[in-house]
Residue, then its C-alpha position, 0 to 999 in steps of 0.5 A: x603342087x599336085x592336083x586335089x583328087x576328088x572327093x577331097x575338097x583340098x589337100x589334108x592338113x596334118x595338125x599337131x594336137x598333144x603328142x599326136x597328129x590329127x589328119x584333117x581331110x575335108x571332102x565334097x560329099x559323103x565319104x568314108x575316109x581312112x589313113x594308111x601309114x606304113x601298113x597300119x590303117x587309121x579310121x574316122x569312126x565313132x565307137x566303131x561306126x565309121x563316119x561318112x556324113x561330115x565335111x571334115x574327117x578328123x583322123x588321129x595318128x601317132x606322131x612317131x609313126x608318121x614322122x618315121x614313115x614320112x608318108x601317108x595315104x588317104x583312102x576315100x570311098x563315096x558313101x551314096x546311101x547307108x542302109x540298115x543292112x548295107x551301104x551303097x558305095x563307090x570304089x576306093x580312091x587313094x591319094x599319096x602324100x609325102x610328109x616332112x616332120x620337123x627335125x631341125x633345132x635351129x633355123x626353124x621357119x614358121x609362117x604365122x597367119x591370123x586375121x585374113x578374114x576370108x582373103x584366101x589368095x593373098x593370104x596363101x601367097x603371103x604364106x608361101x614366103x619361105x617356099x619349100x624351107x617352111x617347117x610349120x604353118x600356124x593358122x591363128x584365128x579369124x581366117x574366115x570373117x564369120x561362120x554362117x555356113x560350114x563352107x566358110x569354116x573350111x577356109x583354114x584348110x584351103x589356105x593350108x592346102x595352098x601353102x603346104x599341100x598336106x606335107x608339113x605340120x599345121x597348128x590350127x586355133x580359133x579366133x573370135x570371128x570364127x565363133x559367130x554364125x550358125x555353123x560356129x556350134x559345129x567347130x568342135x566337130x570340124x577342127x582338131x581338138x583334144x577330146x573336144x577342147x579347143x585348148x591343148x598342148x602340142x609337140x612339133x619336133x623340138x618345140x612345145x606349144x600351148x594353144x589357148x582360146x579366149x573365145x569372144x572379146x566382149x562379155x557373154x551378155x553383150x547384145x552383139x551375141x544375142x544370148x549365144x555366148x557362154x565363154x566365161x565358163x569355158x575360160x574358167x575350165x581353160x584356166x584350170x587346164x593351164x594351171x594343171x598343165x603348168x604343174x604337169x611338166x610335159x614342157x620339161x621333157x629333155x628334147x624340148x628346146x622351145x616353149x611357145x604360146x598360141x592365142x588369137x587374142x593377146x590376153x596379156x594386153x589390157x584391151x581397155x587401153x589398146x582398143x581406143x578406150x572401148x570398155x566392152x573389150x576389157x574383160x576377164x582381167x583377173x582370169x587373164x592375169x592368172x594365165x600370165x602367172x601360170x605361164x611366167x612362174x612355171x612354163x616360162x614361154x619364149x614367145x606368144x603368137x597372137x593376132x586380133x589387132x590387125x597389126x604387125x609388130x613385136x610387143x616387148x615383154x615386161x611392160x606393166x602398170x602398177x596398181x596406182x596406174x603408174x607405167x613400169x617398162x617401155x614398149x620398144x618399137x610398138x606401133x604408136x597408133x595402137x599404143x599411144x604414150x599414155x596407154x602402154x599396159x600389159x599384164x606382165x607376160x614374161x616373154x615377147x608377143x608377136x602380133x601379126x598379120x594384117x589384111x590390106x583391103x581385099x587384095x593383099x595380106x601381110x603374114x608374119x614369117x618367123x625364123x627361130x634360133x636358140x637365142x631368139x627369132x627374126x620376123x619378116x612381115x611380108x605381103x602377097x608378093x613376098x615384099x618385106x614391109x619390116x623386120x623385127x627381132x625377139x630375144x628369148x628370155x632365159x629358161 
C-alpha cells in the first residue's frame, strides 16, 4: 500500500451514502481539499465557501462518475491564515487513487467490523482476511471506545485506510459507544450522513442497504448519560423515515439483487432477555417492533449486519415469543452463553442476523468475513493472523 501524503492523516474513505459516494478525507492541519474525477472538480464547501477548519473533509460525488472513472485525485492546499481579503496558503499537493467499484453479482466479499473499541492494528489485520479480493468494508460502530476527543472519532478512517487504502467502497455507521464524550456532538460533521442524518439507504453495486442507528442502549434519562441524550425523538424520526423508505421502493430497482440492513445494535433482539436480565437495556419495544414490521412486510431484507454483543454467530430468523411468553421457533447454533435456554427471544425479523465481531483482550480481534451468493452467504470469523475460529452459513429468505 502506498504511503500517505501529508497533510492527509490517512488514505481517504469512499463511503456509500444513498446513490452517491462521500469521499471522507481526514487531514492533520487546516487544509482546502477538492476531489477531481475525470476532469470534474468537487469541493468541500458550505454555500460556496470552501471549508478549511475541519479534521475531515466530506466531499459528495456521483457514484456513476467514480465507478466509470475508476480513479480519483485528492488535491490539498494548506490554509495557514484566512484573512478578510485573502488567504495565506501553501502549494497544491495531489494524491492519486485507483477505485474498484463493485461489479460482481456473485462471490461478493464483505468484511464486517464492529466493537473493536480502539484496537486498530488487530482489527486492521483481521480485516485484511480477503486481501485484494475484498469488495466492501463495513465499519459498524464502536470502532473507538468513546469520543472524548476528535482524534478518537477518526479511528474508523484509519482502519479503513489500513484495509482498503482508499480503493474500495466503505459503509460506515455509528455505535452506542461512539456517542459518549465531548466530541460525540461533532460526529454529524465528521462522518458521512444523508443531509445530516446518521440513518440512510445506500447502493453498492447490486446491493441495497439501509443503515439504521439505534443511538444509545438505555433510556435517555439514565444516569450514565448525565442529561446529554435525546435519542427517543431521533428514533421516532428514524421510524418515519424507514416506513416512508419502505413505501418508496428504491430497493425494488431491477438491478438490486441483495437487500441488507446495517445496525450496530441488533434491534430485533429483546435485550432484557439477552443482556443477562439487565432491565435498563430493554428499550423501545414497540418502536423496534415497527422497524421489524416495515422491513418484513415491504423491504424483505436478506440479512441484518450487527454487533454490540461482542460475540460471533448468526442468529436464525423466525424466533419469536408470543404475548403469553411462549417461545416459538429455535435458535440453531446460537451461542448458549448469550442465549440461555429460557431466553431466546426476538421480535421476529424475517431474515437472519449476523452478530460480529469480537475483541479478544487488547491484542487480538475477530472480524466477520462474508461471502455473498444468490442463495445465501458464508461467514468466516477470523482473528488477526487470519485463523478462522468458526464458519457459519445463512440461507437468504425468498423475495
